[in-house]
C-alpha positions in Angstrom: -45.2 -12.1 -50.6 -46.1 -8.5 -50.2 -42.4 -7.6 -50.2 -42.0 -9.1 -53.7 -45.1 -7.8 -55.4 -44.8 -6.1 -58.8 -45.5 -2.4 -58.2 -46.3 -1.5 -61.8 -49.8 -1.1 -63.1 -49.5 0.1 -66.7 -47.1 -0.1 -69.6 -47.1 2.9 -71.9 -45.9 2.1 -75.4 -45.6 3.9 -78.7 -46.4 1.3 -81.3 -43.9 0.7 -84.2 -44.5 2.0 -87.7 -43.2 -1.2 -89.2 -45.0 -4.5 -89.1 -41.7 -6.4 -88.6 -41.3 -4.8 -85.2 -44.4 -6.3 -83.6 -42.6 -9.4 -82.4 -41.1 -7.1 -79.8 -44.6 -5.9 -78.9 -45.5 -9.5 -78.2 -42.5 -9.9 -75.9 -43.6 -6.7 -74.0 -47.2 -8.1 -73.8 -45.9 -11.4 -72.2 -44.0 -9.4 -69.6 -47.0 -7.2 -68.9 -49.0 -10.4 -68.4 -46.5 -11.7 -65.8 -46.6 -8.4 -64.0 -50.4 -8.1 -64.0 -50.0 -4.7 -65.8 -52.3 -3.3 -68.5 -50.9 -1.9 -71.8 -51.7 1.6 -73.1 -50.7 1.6 -76.8 -50.4 4.7 -78.9 -49.9 4.9 -82.6 -48.5 8.2 -83.6 -49.4 9.8 -87.0 -46.9 12.2 -88.3 -48.6 15.6 -87.9 -45.6 17.4 -89.4 -46.0 15.4 -92.6 -49.6 16.6 -92.9 -48.6 20.2 -92.3 -45.8 19.9 -94.8 -48.1 18.5 -97.4 -50.3 21.6 -97.2 -47.5 23.8 -98.3 -47.8 24.7 -102.0 -44.0 24.5 -102.6 -43.8 20.8 -101.4 -43.5 18.1 -104.1 -43.1 14.4 -104.2 -41.0 12.5 -106.7 -43.1 9.6 -108.1 -41.2 6.5 -109.2 -41.0 5.0 -112.7 -40.7 8.3 -114.4 -43.7 9.9 -112.8 -41.8 13.1 -112.1 -42.5 15.7 -109.5 -46.1 16.3 -108.3 -47.8 18.1 -105.5 -48.6 16.0 -102.5 -52.3 15.3 -102.4 -53.6 16.0 -98.9 -56.7 13.8 -99.0 -54.6 10.8 -100.2 -52.0 11.4 -97.5 -54.7 11.5 -94.8 -56.2 8.3 -96.2 -52.8 6.6 -96.0 -52.3 7.7 -92.4 -55.7 6.4 -91.4 -54.9 3.1 -93.2 -51.6 2.9 -91.2 -53.5 3.4 -88.0 -56.0 0.7 -88.8 -53.2 -1.7 -89.6 -51.4 -0.9 -86.4 -54.6 -1.5 -84.4 -55.0 -4.9 -86.1 -51.4 -5.9 -85.5 -51.5 -4.8 -81.9 -54.6 -6.7 -81.1 -53.4 -9.8 -82.9 -50.1 -9.7 -81.1 -51.5 -9.3 -77.6 -54.5 -11.7 -78.0 -52.7 -14.8 -76.5 -52.2 -12.9 -73.2 -54.7 -11.9 -70.5 -53.7 -8.3 -70.3 -56.1 -5.4 -70.4 -55.3 -3.0 -73.3 -56.3 0.3 -74.8 -55.4 1.6 -78.3 -55.1 5.3 -79.1 -54.2 7.3 -82.2 -52.2 10.5 -81.6 -51.3 13.3 -84.0 -49.8 16.0 -81.9 -47.3 16.7 -79.1 -44.9 14.2 -77.7 -46.9 13.9 -74.5 -49.5 12.0 -76.5 -47.0 9.3 -77.2 -46.4 8.2 -73.6 -49.5 9.6 -71.9 -50.1 13.1 -70.5 -48.3 12.3 -67.3 -46.8 8.9 -66.5 -47.3 7.9 -62.9 -44.9 6.2 -60.4 -46.4 2.8 -61.2 -46.1 3.2 -65.0 -43.4 1.7 -67.2 -42.6 3.6 -70.4 -41.7 1.0 -73.0 -39.2 1.7 -75.9 -39.5 -0.7 -78.8 -36.3 -0.5 -80.7 -36.9 -0.6 -84.5 -35.1 -3.2 -86.6 -34.3 -0.7 -89.3 -31.3 1.4 -88.1 -32.7 4.4 -90.0 -35.9 4.4 -87.9 -33.8 4.8 -84.8 -32.7 8.3 -85.8 -36.1 9.6 -86.8 -37.4 12.6 -84.8 -40.3 10.6 -83.5 -38.1 7.9 -82.0 -35.3 10.1 -80.6 -37.9 12.4 -78.9 -39.5 9.3 -77.4 -36.2 8.1 -76.0 -35.3 11.6 -74.7 -38.7 11.8 -73.0 -38.4 8.4 -71.4 -35.0 8.9 -70.0 -35.7 12.5 -69.1 -38.4 11.5 -66.5 -38.1 9.7 -63.2 -40.4 6.7 -64.1 -39.5 3.2 -64.9 -38.3 2.4 -68.4 -38.3 -0.9 -70.3 -36.1 -1.2 -73.5 -37.2 -4.1 -75.8 -34.5 -4.8 -78.4 -35.4 -5.4 -82.1 -34.1 -8.9 -81.9 -35.0 -11.2 -79.0 -32.8 -14.1 -78.1 -35.4 -16.0 -76.0 -38.8 -15.6 -74.2 -38.2 -18.1 -71.5 -35.5 -18.5 -68.9 -34.5 -17.0 -65.5 -34.7 -13.3 -64.5 -31.4 -11.6 -64.0 -31.1 -8.9 -61.3 -28.1 -6.5 -61.4 -27.6 -5.3 -57.8 -25.2 -2.8 -56.4 -25.9 -3.9 -52.8 -28.3 -5.8 -50.5 -30.8 -2.9 -50.4 -31.0 -2.6 -54.2 -34.7 -2.7 -55.2 -33.9 -4.7 -58.4 -34.2 -8.0 -56.4 -37.7 -7.3 -55.3 -39.0 -6.7 -58.8 -37.0 -9.6 -60.2 -38.4 -12.0 -57.6 -42.0 -10.9 -58.2 -41.6 -11.4 -62.0 -39.8 -14.7 -61.5 -42.5 -16.0 -59.2 -45.2 -15.2 -61.8 -43.1 -16.9 -64.5 -42.2 -19.8 -62.3 -38.5 -19.1 -63.1 -35.4 -18.6 -60.9 -33.5 -15.4 -60.3 -29.8 -15.0 -61.0 -28.2 -12.2 -58.9 -25.3 -10.3 -60.5 -23.3 -7.9 -58.4 -20.4 -7.6 -56.0 -19.1 -10.8 -54.3 -20.5 -9.6 -50.9 -24.0 -10.3 -52.1 -23.3 -14.1 -52.2 -23.2 -14.1 -48.4 -26.2 -11.8 -47.8 -28.9 -13.7 -46.0 -31.6 -11.1 -46.7 -31.7 -12.0 -50.4 -32.2 -15.7 -49.7 -35.0 -14.8 -47.2 -36.8 -12.7 -49.7 -36.5 -15.5 -52.2 -37.9 -18.1 -49.8 -40.9 -15.7 -49.1 -41.5 -15.4 -52.8 -41.1 -19.1 -53.4 -38.3 -18.5 -55.9 -34.9 -20.2 -56.3 -32.0 -17.8 -56.4 -28.5 -18.4 -57.8 -25.6 -16.0 -57.7 -23.8 -15.4 -60.9 -20.1 -14.4 -61.4 -19.1 -11.6 -59.1 -18.8 -8.1 -60.6 -16.0 -5.8 -59.6 -16.8 -2.6 -57.7 -17.7 0.0 -58.9 -20.0 -1.9 -61.2 -18.8 -1.9 -64.8 -21.8 -2.8 -67.0 -19.5 -3.5 -70.0 -19.0 -6.8 -68.1 -22.6 -7.8 -68.6 -22.9 -8.9 -72.3 -19.8 -11.1 -71.9 -21.0 -13.0 -68.8 -24.7 -13.2 -69.5 -24.3 -15.2 -72.7 -24.4 -18.5 -70.9 -27.1 -17.7 -68.4 -30.0 -17.8 -70.9 -31.9 -15.0 -69.1 -35.2 -13.7 -70.5 -35.1 -10.3 -68.7 -32.6 -8.1 -67.1 -33.7 -5.9 -64.2 -31.6 -3.1 -62.7 -32.1 0.4 -61.2 -31.9 3.5 -63.4 -29.1 4.7 -61.1 -26.9 1.8 -62.3 -26.7 2.9 -65.9 -26.1 6.2 -67.8 -28.8 7.5 -70.0 -29.3 5.3 -73.1 -26.8 2.7 -71.8 -29.7 0.3 -71.4 -30.4 0.4 -75.1 -26.8 -0.9 -75.8 -27.1 -3.6 -73.1 -30.5 -4.7 -74.5 -29.2 -4.9 -78.1 -26.0 -6.8 -77.1 -27.8 -9.2 -74.7 -30.9 -9.4 -77.0 -33.3 -9.4 -74.0 -35.5 -6.7 -72.6 -34.0 -4.5 -69.9 -36.3 -3.1 -67.1 -34.9 0.0 -65.4 -36.6 0.9 -62.1 -36.1 3.4 -59.3 -34.5 6.8 -59.5 -33.3 8.3 -62.8 -30.0 7.0 -64.2 -26.6 8.6 -64.3 -26.4 11.6 -66.6 -22.8 11.5 -67.7 -20.0 9.0 -68.3 -18.1 10.6 -65.4 -20.9 9.6 -63.0 -20.6 5.9 -63.7 -19.3 3.3 -66.0 -20.3 3.1 -69.7 -21.8 -0.1 -70.9 
């Protein structure tokens, strides 16, 4: 069973600003529970907004004919503290059904505070995608995405809309030595689910995968064969009938941010492990 253990100890997540996005936080917590990982949650207050409010030239337009008025610093700080308190309550309410260890932090500063000062090799940086498309282009969110994919640590993308929270674990593999299978088997064993292997046709005949599965006590099925080189645009079309709850692949299998598109189209979380992904479309196939 040692060969199929989950190697991750913590999930680092920047909590959403919108209460409607906490369903995705709950999905992340369930997966952390399966992996035996703790969750380090950070709520980020907008430091730039506070600095801007201190400028005498800045005004706010109040609704219902209120006109333009200076932004009141103390009131703004009160609202920021209220937002942090609300985030703390939502987070603890969301993770309460699980057994995970958690910590909650409030940050108002550099981006490093969002994902921790220095993610370790056994950390997963989690990206919770906002439901509101406008929130996906804010500076806070784009900086988080850039930081996550700019490092060499594991990344999990949780889409704004989740199709299901039960079902098999799908592992996208480029070959028999692909580490995705080890992580997928460990998670599947904890969830008491099967693993569906997706990759080249040659994987169907590879006995090492079946041996790993037997060691882990997990049933393995082989999905439709993928053409080589792997074209991830194939995934959303062929995963629809598999009812998977999580997609596991290495970062080398997908270009930067390609995982976000896959997660949104398949409506399940995508866990990217191993070395950093491809940096340009020329280096691999676009999803």
